[in-house]
C-alpha positions in Angstrom: 75.0 52.3 153.1 74.6 54.1 156.3 73.9 57.7 156.7 76.6 58.1 159.3 79.5 57.1 157.1 82.3 59.7 157.1 84.7 59.7 154.2 88.4 59.4 155.2 90.3 62.7 155.7 93.0 63.2 153.2 96.6 63.2 154.4 98.2 66.6 154.6 100.2 67.4 151.5 103.8 68.6 151.9 103.0 71.2 149.3 100.0 72.8 151.1 100.1 76.5 151.6 101.0 77.8 155.1 98.1 79.6 156.8 98.1 83.4 156.3 99.6 85.4 159.1 97.2 87.2 161.4 96.9 90.9 160.6 99.1 93.1 162.8 97.1 94.9 165.5 96.7 98.6 165.0 98.9 100.3 167.6 97.9 103.4 169.4 100.3 105.9 170.9 98.2 109.0 171.7 101.1 110.8 173.5 103.3 110.5 170.4 100.4 111.6 168.2 99.9 114.7 170.3 103.6 115.5 170.3 103.8 115.1 166.5 100.7 117.2 166.1 102.1 120.0 168.3 105.3 120.1 166.3 103.4 120.1 163.0 101.1 122.9 164.3 104.0 125.1 165.2 105.7 124.6 161.9 102.4 125.0 160.0 101.6 128.2 161.9 104.9 129.8 160.9 104.5 128.9 157.3 100.8 130.0 157.2 101.8 133.4 158.8 104.5 133.9 156.3 102.1 133.1 153.4 99.6 135.6 154.6 102.2 138.3 155.1 103.7 137.6 151.7 100.4 137.7 149.8 98.6 140.1 152.1 95.6 137.7 151.9 94.4 134.6 153.7 94.2 131.6 151.4 91.8 128.9 152.0 94.0 126.2 150.7 96.7 127.2 153.1 94.3 126.8 156.0 93.4 123.3 154.7 97.1 122.6 154.4 97.6 123.6 158.1 94.8 121.2 159.1 96.0 118.5 156.9 99.6 118.6 158.2 98.5 118.6 161.8 95.9 115.8 161.2 98.4 113.7 159.2 101.1 114.0 161.9 98.6 113.0 164.7 97.1 110.1 162.7 100.4 108.6 161.5 102.3 109.0 164.8 99.4 108.3 167.2 97.5 105.5 165.6 93.8 104.8 166.1 93.3 106.5 169.4 89.8 108.0 169.4 91.0 111.1 171.3 93.4 112.2 168.5 91.0 113.6 165.9 89.5 116.2 168.3 92.9 117.0 169.7 94.2 117.5 166.1 91.3 119.7 165.3 91.9 121.9 168.3 95.6 122.1 167.5 94.9 123.0 163.9 92.5 125.8 165.1 95.3 127.1 167.3 97.8 126.8 164.5 95.6 128.8 162.0 95.0 131.4 164.7 98.7 131.6 165.6 99.5 131.9 161.9 97.1 134.8 161.6 98.8 136.5 164.5 102.3 135.8 163.1 101.2 137.4 159.8 100.2 140.5 161.7 103.7 140.6 163.4 105.5 140.1 160.1 103.4 142.8 158.3 103.9 145.4 161.1 107.6 144.5 161.3 108.0 145.2 157.6 106.0 148.4 157.6 107.8 149.8 160.7 111.2 148.6 159.6 111.8 146.8 162.9 112.4 143.1 163.8 109.5 140.8 164.5 110.9 140.4 168.1 110.4 144.1 168.6 106.7 143.7 167.7 106.4 140.6 169.9 108.0 142.5 172.7 105.0 144.7 172.9 102.9 141.9 174.2 99.9 140.0 173.1 97.3 142.6 173.8 98.1 144.9 170.9 98.2 141.9 168.5 94.8 140.8 169.7 93.4 144.2 169.2 94.7 144.3 165.6 93.4 140.8 165.0 89.9 141.7 166.3 89.8 144.8 164.0 90.9 142.8 161.0 88.7 139.8 161.7 85.8 139.2 159.3 83.5 136.2 158.8 86.1 134.7 156.4 88.7 134.7 159.2 86.5 132.3 161.2 85.7 130.2 158.1 89.5 129.6 157.8 89.7 128.6 161.4 86.9 126.1 160.9 88.4 124.8 157.7 91.7 124.1 159.4 90.0 122.3 162.3 87.8 120.2 160.1 90.6 119.2 157.8 92.7 118.1 160.8 89.9 116.1 162.3 89.1 114.2 159.0 92.7 113.6 158.0 93.8 112.3 161.4 90.9 109.9 161.3 91.6 108.6 157.8 95.4 108.4 158.1 95.6 106.6 161.5 97.4 103.3 161.1 
């Protein structure tokens, strides 16, 4: 027998399995991801501010929730764009900060028996002064927690 002998190839069977379909490519829509993250940040800031004003305390899990919501929205709507995790982190930082400011508005509106719009009509400068006076190291920890959660979750939930 010769070393170059090739065995015959079998005929294809009519019962053979079809080849597996190729995996769907991961889509990326950064604009949609940013839009979804902005909407989530606005909603999360309002809820976070209400929680702070209702409990009269900042709650770490709520800051994580703000970041998680913003990151989840960015990752699911935007896909695997590498720009989305940092954008989600910045939006979560802004949402936690806005929630803290909104809590100040709600607290003062309740104490002064006026509407929140009356407090907001005074401008941002008095709110910033109150925030600066009330800020402690834990305030900045909550900002960092929200940003970190948004970054990680947007990375992990991107489809």
